[in-house]
C-alpha positions as CSV (number, residue, x, y, z in Angstrom):
1,X,131.4,-10.3,77.2
2,X,133.6,-9.2,74.5
3,X,137.0,-7.7,74.8
4,X,138.2,-6.1,71.7
5,X,141.2,-4.4,70.6
6,X,142.6,-2.7,67.2
7,X,145.6,-1.2,65.7
8,X,146.5,0.0,62.1
9,X,149.2,1.9,60.5
10,X,149.6,3.1,57.1
11,X,152.4,5.0,55.2
12,X,152.0,6.7,52.1
13,X,154.0,8.6,49.8
14,X,152.0,10.7,46.8
15,X,153.4,12.7,44.3
16,X,151.5,15.5,42.1
17,X,152.9,17.1,39.0
18,X,149.6,18.3,37.7
19,X,150.1,15.7,35.1
20,X,150.6,12.7,36.9
21,X,149.1,12.0,40.4
22,X,150.4,9.3,42.2
23,X,150.2,7.3,45.7
24,X,151.9,4.6,47.3
25,X,151.7,2.8,50.4
26,X,152.3,0.6,53.0
27,X,149.0,-1.1,55.4
28,X,149.2,-2.8,59.0
29,X,146.3,-4.3,61.0
30,X,146.0,-6.2,63.9
31,X,142.8,-7.5,66.2
32,X,142.8,-9.1,69.2
33,X,139.1,-10.2,69.5
34,X,138.3,-12.3,72.9
35,X,134.3,-13.5,73.8
36,X,132.4,-15.3,76.1
37,X,128.8,-15.7,75.4
38,X,125.9,-14.0,77.7
39,X,124.5,-17.4,79.6
40,X,121.4,-15.8,80.5
41,X,120.8,-14.7,77.2
42,X,121.3,-18.4,75.5
43,X,119.5,-20.0,77.5
44,X,116.2,-18.2,77.1
45,X,117.0,-19.1,72.7
46,X,118.3,-22.5,73.7
47,X,116.2,-23.8,76.2
48,X,113.1,-24.3,74.0
49,X,114.8,-27.3,72.5
50,X,115.3,-28.7,75.6
51,X,118.6,-28.4,76.2
52,X,120.8,-26.4,79.1
53,X,122.4,-22.9,78.6
54,X,125.3,-22.8,76.1
55,X,128.8,-20.9,76.8
56,X,130.4,-20.1,74.0
57,X,134.5,-19.1,74.4
58,X,135.9,-17.2,71.2
59,X,139.2,-15.7,70.5
60,X,140.4,-14.0,67.0
61,X,143.7,-12.4,66.2
62,X,144.1,-11.4,63.1
63,X,146.8,-9.9,60.9
64,X,146.9,-8.0,57.7
65,X,149.4,-6.7,55.5
66,X,149.6,-5.0,52.3
67,X,151.5,-2.9,49.6
68,X,149.4,-0.4,47.6
69,X,149.8,2.2,44.9
70,X,147.3,4.1,42.8
71,X,148.4,6.7,39.4
72,X,146.4,8.8,37.8
73,X,147.8,10.5,34.7
74,X,145.9,13.6,32.2
75,X,146.1,11.8,28.7
76,X,144.5,14.9,28.1
77,X,142.9,17.9,29.5
78,X,139.6,16.6,29.4
79,X,140.6,12.9,30.1
80,X,142.3,10.9,33.3
81,X,142.9,7.1,33.5
82,X,143.9,5.6,36.6
83,X,145.4,2.6,37.4
84,X,145.9,0.9,40.9
85,X,146.7,-2.5,42.7
86,X,146.8,-4.0,46.1
87,X,148.7,-6.8,47.2
88,X,147.3,-8.2,50.7
89,X,147.8,-11.2,52.8
90,X,145.4,-11.6,55.9
91,X,146.4,-14.4,59.0
92,X,143.5,-15.3,61.1
93,X,143.9,-17.6,64.1
94,X,140.9,-18.0,66.3
95,X,140.0,-20.4,68.9
96,X,136.6,-21.8,69.8
97,X,134.6,-24.1,72.1
98,X,130.9,-24.2,73.9
99,X,130.0,-26.2,76.8
100,X,126.6,-26.4,78.1
101,X,126.2,-25.3,81.8
102,X,124.1,-27.8,83.9
103,X,123.2,-25.4,86.9
104,X,121.2,-23.3,84.6
105,X,118.9,-23.5,88.0
106,X,121.7,-22.2,90.1
107,X,121.8,-18.9,91.3
108,X,124.7,-18.5,90.2
109,X,125.2,-20.2,86.7
110,X,129.0,-20.2,86.8
111,X,129.0,-22.5,89.4
112,X,127.2,-25.3,87.3
113,X,129.3,-27.8,85.7
114,X,130.6,-27.7,81.8
115,X,129.7,-30.0,79.6
116,X,131.6,-30.1,76.6
117,X,129.2,-29.4,73.8
118,X,131.4,-28.3,70.4
119,X,134.8,-28.7,71.4
120,X,137.8,-27.0,71.5
121,X,139.9,-26.1,68.6
122,X,142.3,-23.8,67.1
123,X,141.6,-22.5,63.9
124,X,144.2,-20.8,61.6
125,X,144.5,-20.0,57.7
126,X,146.2,-17.3,55.7
127,X,144.9,-15.9,52.5
128,X,146.5,-13.9,49.9
129,X,144.9,-11.4,47.3
130,X,145.9,-9.2,44.3
131,X,143.2,-6.5,43.8
132,X,143.4,-4.3,40.9
133,X,141.5,-1.1,39.4
134,X,141.1,0.4,35.8
135,X,139.1,3.4,35.2
136,X,138.5,6.7,32.6
137,X,136.9,9.9,33.3
138,X,136.4,12.3,30.8
139,X,134.9,15.8,30.9
140,X,132.5,16.7,28.7
141,X,131.5,19.9,29.7
142,X,132.8,21.9,32.3
143,X,129.2,20.5,34.3
144,X,129.2,16.9,33.0
145,X,131.5,14.1,34.4
146,X,131.5,10.3,32.5
147,X,133.3,7.6,33.6
148,X,133.7,4.1,33.5
149,X,135.7,1.8,35.7
150,X,136.6,-1.8,36.1
151,X,138.0,-2.9,40.3
152,X,138.6,-6.2,41.2
153,X,138.2,-6.8,45.6
154,X,138.9,-9.5,47.5
155,X,137.5,-10.9,51.0
156,X,139.6,-12.6,53.3
157,X,138.2,-16.2,54.5
158,X,137.6,-17.0,57.7
159,X,135.5,-19.2,60.5
160,X,132.4,-19.2,61.7
161,X,132.6,-19.0,65.9
162,X,129.8,-16.9,66.9
163,X,126.9,-18.3,69.2
164,X,126.8,-22.2,68.2
165,X,125.6,-25.3,69.4
166,X,126.8,-27.8,66.9
167,X,130.1,-28.3,65.6
168,X,128.2,-28.5,62.1
169,X,127.8,-24.8,62.8
170,X,131.6,-24.0,62.9
171,X,132.0,-23.6,59.2
172,X,135.4,-22.3,57.4
173,X,134.7,-20.0,54.3
174,X,137.3,-19.6,51.7
175,X,138.0,-15.6,50.4
176,X,135.1,-14.3,47.9
177,X,136.4,-12.0,45.0
178,X,134.4,-9.3,43.4
179,X,134.7,-7.6,39.7
180,X,132.5,-4.5,39.4
181,X,131.9,-2.7,36.4
182,X,130.5,0.8,36.4
183,X,129.6,2.7,34.3
184,X,128.1,6.6,34.6
185,X,128.0,10.4,34.7
186,X,127.9,13.0,37.0
187,X,126.3,16.6,36.0
188,X,125.5,20.0,37.9
189,X,123.2,21.8,35.4
190,X,120.9,25.0,35.0
191,X,123.6,27.3,37.5
192,X,124.0,24.8,39.5
193,X,120.1,24.5,40.3
194,X,120.5,20.9,39.1
195,X,122.6,18.0,40.4
196,X,121.8,15.2,38.5
197,X,123.9,11.4,38.8
198,X,123.3,8.5,37.1
199,X,125.3,5.1,37.1
200,X,125.2,1.4,36.1
201,X,127.2,-1.3,37.5
202,X,127.4,-5.3,37.7
203,X,128.9,-7.4,40.2
204,X,130.4,-10.8,39.2
205,X,130.6,-12.5,42.4
206,X,132.8,-15.8,43.1
207,X,133.0,-18.0,46.0
208,X,130.3,-15.2,47.5
209,X,129.9,-16.1,51.7
210,X,126.6,-16.1,53.0
211,X,125.1,-17.6,56.2
212,X,123.0,-20.1,55.3
213,X,120.4,-22.6,57.3
214,X,121.5,-25.9,56.6
215,X,119.2,-29.0,57.2
216,X,121.1,-32.3,56.7
217,X,119.2,-35.7,55.6
218,X,117.7,-37.5,58.9
219,X,118.0,-34.7,61.2
220,X,115.0,-32.3,62.2
221,X,117.4,-29.6,63.5
222,X,118.8,-26.9,61.2
223,X,122.6,-26.0,61.6
224,X,123.4,-22.1,61.2
225,X,126.9,-21.5,59.6
226,X,128.4,-19.5,56.8
227,X,129.2,-21.0,53.6
228,X,130.4,-19.9,50.2
229,X,127.5,-19.7,48.0
230,X,129.5,-20.2,44.8
231,X,128.8,-17.4,42.1
232,X,126.2,-14.5,41.9
233,X,125.7,-11.1,40.2
234,X,124.4,-8.0,40.7
235,X,122.9,-5.7,38.1
236,X,121.3,-2.3,38.4
237,X,121.0,1.7,37.5
238,X,121.3,4.0,40.6
239,X,119.8,7.8,39.9
240,X,120.3,11.0,42.5
241,X,118.7,14.2,41.4
242,X,118.8,17.2,44.0
243,X,117.0,20.5,42.7
244,X,116.2,24.5,44.1
245,X,114.1,25.7,41.4
246,X,113.9,28.8,43.7
247,X,115.9,29.9,46.4
248,X,113.3,28.8,49.1
249,X,112.6,25.2,47.5
250,X,115.1,22.0,48.0
251,X,114.2,18.8,45.9
252,X,115.5,15.7,46.1
253,X,114.9,12.1,44.5
254,X,117.0,9.1,44.1
255,X,115.8,5.8,43.5
256,X,117.1,2.0,42.3
257,X,116.8,-0.9,40.5
258,X,118.2,-3.7,41.2
259,X,118.9,-7.4,40.3
260,X,121.1,-9.9,42.8
261,X,120.8,-13.5,42.3
262,X,123.1,-16.5,42.6
263,X,124.3,-17.8,39.3
264,X,124.7,-21.3,40.7
265,X,124.2,-22.4,44.4
266,X,124.1,-25.8,45.2
267,X,123.3,-25.2,49.3
268,X,123.8,-27.2,51.7
269,X,119.9,-27.8,52.9
270,X,118.7,-31.1,52.2
271,X,115.5,-31.0,50.5
272,X,113.0,-32.7,52.9
273,X,111.1,-34.5,50.0
274,X,113.8,-35.4,47.3
275,X,116.7,-36.3,49.7
276,X,118.7,-33.6,47.5
277,X,120.9,-31.0,47.9
278,X,118.9,-27.8,47.3
279,X,119.5,-25.9,44.7
280,X,119.2,-22.0,45.0
281,X,120.6,-21.1,41.8
282,X,118.7,-18.0,40.0
283,X,117.4,-17.4,43.8
284,X,117.6,-13.9,44.7
285,X,119.9,-12.8,47.6
286,X,118.6,-12.0,50.9
287,X,118.0,-8.2,52.0
288,X,117.8,-7.1,48.0
289,X,115.0,-5.6,46.7
290,X,114.5,-4.9,43.1
291,X,113.5,-1.4,43.7
292,X,113.9,1.5,46.5
293,X,113.1,5.2,45.6
294,X,113.9,8.2,48.1
295,X,112.1,11.5,48.1
296,X,112.0,14.6,49.9
297,X,111.2,18.4,49.5
298,X,111.8,21.2,51.7
299,X,110.3,24.4,51.7
300,X,112.1,27.2,53.9
301,X,110.3,30.4,55.2
302,X,112.1,33.1,56.6
303,X,109.5,34.9,59.8
304,X,111.4,38.3,61.2
305,X,114.9,37.1,62.0
306,X,114.2,33.5,62.5
307,X,113.9,30.7,59.6
308,X,111.1,28.2,59.6
309,X,111.9,24.7,57.4
310,X,109.0,22.1,56.8
311,X,110.4,18.6,55.3
312,X,108.9,15.8,54.5
313,X,110.7,12.5,53.0
314,X,108.9,9.7,51.0
315,X,111.1,6.3,51.3
316,X,110.0,2.9,49.4
317,X,111.7,-0.5,49.2
318,X,110.5,-3.2,47.6
319,X,109.7,-6.6,48.4
320,X,112.9,-8.5,50.2
321,X,113.6,-12.2,50.8
322,X,115.9,-13.2,54.3
323,X,116.8,-16.3,53.4
324,X,118.2,-18.0,50.4
325,X,115.5,-19.8,49.3
326,X,113.3,-17.4,47.8
327,X,110.7,-17.9,51.0
328,X,108.1,-16.0,50.6
329,X,107.5,-16.7,54.6
330,X,111.0,-15.6,55.3
331,X,111.0,-12.2,53.4
332,X,109.2,-8.7,54.1
333,X,105.7,-9.6,52.6
334,X,105.6,-6.9,50.6
335,X,107.3,-3.6,49.9
336,X,106.6,-0.5,52.0
337,X,106.7,3.0,52.3
338,X,107.4,5.2,55.3
339,X,106.9,9.1,55.4
340,X,108.5,11.4,58.0
341,X,107.7,14.8,58.5
342,X,110.2,18.1,60.3
343,X,109.8,21.2,61.0
344,X,112.2,23.5,62.2
345,X,112.7,27.1,63.8
346,X,116.2,28.9,63.8
347,X,118.1,31.7,64.6
348,X,121.1,31.8,62.3
349,X,123.0,34.2,63.8
350,X,122.7,32.7,67.4
351,X,123.2,29.1,66.5
352,X,120.3,27.8,67.4
353,X,117.4,25.2,66.1
354,X,114.2,23.9,67.5
355,X,112.6,21.3,65.9
356,X,109.5,18.5,65.9
357,X,109.7,15.4,64.4
358,X,107.3,12.7,63.6
359,X,109.2,9.4,61.5
360,X,106.6,7.0,59.9
361,X,103.7,8.8,60.0
362,X,101.5,6.1,58.7
363,X,102.1,3.9,61.6
364,X,103.4,1.3,58.8
365,X,104.0,-2.3,59.9
366,X,106.6,-3.3,58.0
367,X,109.2,-6.7,58.7
368,X,112.8,-5.7,59.0
369,X,114.1,-9.1,59.1
370,X,113.1,-12.9,59.7
371,X,115.3,-16.1,60.7
372,X,114.2,-19.5,59.2
373,X,113.2,-21.7,62.7
374,X,110.9,-23.9,61.3
375,X,113.6,-26.5,62.7
376,X,112.5,-25.6,66.3
377,X,108.8,-25.0,65.2
378,X,108.9,-21.2,64.9
379,X,109.7,-18.2,62.4
380,X,110.2,-15.2,64.2
381,X,109.9,-11.7,62.5
382,X,111.2,-8.7,63.5
383,X,109.3,-5.3,62.7
384,X,110.4,-2.0,62.1
385,X,109.8,1.0,64.4
386,X,106.6,2.1,64.4
387,X,105.1,5.8,64.2
388,X,107.7,7.9,66.8
389,X,107.3,12.1,68.0
390,X,110.3,14.0,69.1
391,X,111.4,17.2,69.8
392,X,115.1,18.4,69.7
393,X,117.2,21.3,70.3
394,X,120.3,22.2,68.3
395,X,123.0,25.0,70.0
396,X,125.9,25.4,67.5
397,X,128.8,27.2,69.6
């Protein structure tokens, strides 16, 4: 059971004289979050360990204040320079506790006697950050825009106060910072029948926040907590193309090449053979495939006053690892491609459309996540949706 409230307020002051476009402002954010875990669900998860069900109670009251400004100046009619800055203060306040419930077999679990498991604690900290942006964009032609940018970003630190059963899992993480570099171009070519965008990027992370499974020496039971993974780097290329070679055919293609790895990461997990902390430096980051591809084609065929559309999509995702150890057992196993189809009949004048669709037509089995729980004797794997079919009716008023 959760209860959450949020409030945000922003004040802006803008200026534009054709050569200089500027904005400045103040930002405020408030969050009040209370959570009590579902004892029945946790009972199923923890009973396999020989433990009683767990009730976790947590609160989080966060406040954030920021002052920001950004200005874009036209040095030449074709060249624009942008400078931006933001100063942020984050205040994190939390409480947390977890109790075993001895009345698991009672009709009313709430009447069970609580046994302290993770003691009550008040957790608080404040984080300050200065982030900025520098960029330039240039009109190569009326149809081609080239750009380059450098940005520094910030993610506040915090506490792991989720569903945990070990005080070692109630970790605190420091803020993570990111400096990103990007260069590319955006274009509309051949009388706007082809849109082609290309971008190359490099992300340099410091104190990256990750969810890690740690196993300490002399313990067979792993702990799961937030951790700062030292440094990481991500580099890649993204290409987006959309073409309309005729008035009845649309073609789309997107693909990305990605190299995401930890630069240096001495983890809290202990190697069972050497007894030393495991070194994940150079490993691929979880959930980051090296190659992705999306292609689609749509044919539009008029039938009297009606319009039919026939669409096919193919999406390919390369192999992904789901833990920091780059473990083949905790991965998608291989890359996978999904084929989706859709056919529709519409009446543009009267604003309705009837469509039939099919997703994952080839009924591909693919793993979208996996968790390393070998310390408990199993490795759960979560599969994506198999072949599904449906129909829909859309009305526009």
